[in-house]
N, C-alpha and C positions, 0 to 999 in steps of 0.2 A: 280393147281395143274393140272396133265392130267387125262384123266379120260378113266381105265383101264376095272372093272368093267359094264359088258354085262350089266347085269340088272339097274344100275344106268346110263350106258349110254341113254338108253332103256327111264327110267325114268326123265335125261335131254332134250333129244330128245321130250319127249312127252310136258314138261314144258314149252320147244320154242317153240313149234306149235301155242300152247294154248298161249300165248306173241303174234303171231305175227297175227295168224285168229284175237287176239282183236284190232289190229292197223290198222290205215290204215295206218299212212304215218313215219317215218323216216328220219333220218336225214341222208346227202350222202357229203361226206367228198371226194374234188377231190385236186388235188393240181394246183396253179398257179404259175407257177416259182416255187419260193421257200415259196411259201405260202400258207397255207392250206384255201379254201373256201369252206363252206356248204351252202347247200341248204335241206330245204324238199322234200320230194316225194312222191306220193303212191307209195305202193309195193308190190308186192306178192312173193312168195318162191315156190320152188319146194318140192315137200314130202321128199325127202333125207335130202335137207335144204344145197344144196349144190349149188344153186344157188339162187342168188332172183334177181325180173324182176321190170326195171319200165323204165317211157317213156319219153325222155324230148324232146323239141324242138331240133331242127340242129343249130338254130341257136342263145343259149344261154351257155351263158362262162361257164358252167359245160360244157356240150358237148366237146366244143372249149378244155376243159380242158385235155378230155381223150384220144384225138387225142394226145395232145406231152407225153401225161402218163399217163396209164390207168390204176393204182397202187391206190382203192379209201379204204373205211371203212363206212360202215354202222353203223345208231344204231336204237335199238325196244329199248324202255322202256315201264315199263308199270306206271310211274309216275303219280303221283294224287292231287301232291302240296299239300301233309296235312301231320303230323307226320308222320305218319302209314309208310309214304314211307322210313323210316329210319330202320325198319322192316322187309317189305313185298316188296318194290318195285324191282324188277331183271331189269338189263342194259343187252342187248346183242351187243356187240362189233361187226361187220363179218369185214375181213377183202378179199381182194380180187382183183379179176383186170373187168375192166368193158371191153366188148363189145359189138358191133353192129349186132343186130341178123336178118338174112335174110333168105327168104327161107322157108321149111315145120317148121323149128325152133323156127319160129316168129313167123309161123300161129298155131302153140300147144302152143306158150309161150302168146300170145294176148290172146288167147281164155282162157289159165286162169288166166291174169290180168283182162281180162273184167266181169267174175264168178265175182269174190272181187271191182271190180271197174267200171260195167255198167255205170254209168252216167259219165264213158271218154270216150264212145265208141265213140263220133267224133275229140275227141283228137288220139287217139290212129291212127284211119285210117286217119291223116292229112295226106301229102305229106310228111310235113315239119318236120314232129315227128318220132324219132327212138327209136324203141327198144332196151331196154339193158340188159345184163345179165350181172351180174359182179359172176361170177366166183368163189366160196368162198374159201379161204384156211387155215381159222383160225374161230371159232367160241368163243369168250370169253364169261362168260357169269359170270356177277359179281351183288350179291344181298352187302348189307352192310358186315354181314359178312364172306362173302362165296366170291369163283371165282374158276370156272371150265373152261378148254380148252379143245375145240374139234381138233383136225389139220387133215383136208384132206389134206393129201400128193399126190403130181400130178407129 
């Protein structure tokens, strides 16, 4: 279902932000030819939820996949691998396009990333590392009995 009510959208936004702040890793899915390829990556998000940020080595398969197909999916979830997941867990799928970020944007986004992941500073600063931004086009928020979609039209 689409989100029309501003109050409900604000509550959903807060729920998503709470989920993202509680999780350090997400599943990143890229395309390798005609085959999906998934990895765990450390991430952070922008306040408006329109961008997700992660860092990868330029020598990885996922980086090579971005070069040929920028379309990606990210999955962030709250599962605990208990029975409660069937009533309480939520999963947010983000669909968008990945791009390497440079310049002032890279400075700002890497600072935001390092606020959440200070232990990855050497990795972020490495010459082989690329700071990646996913420009989010759609968020799909799914619980066991509900699904909400937020479209970011561009």
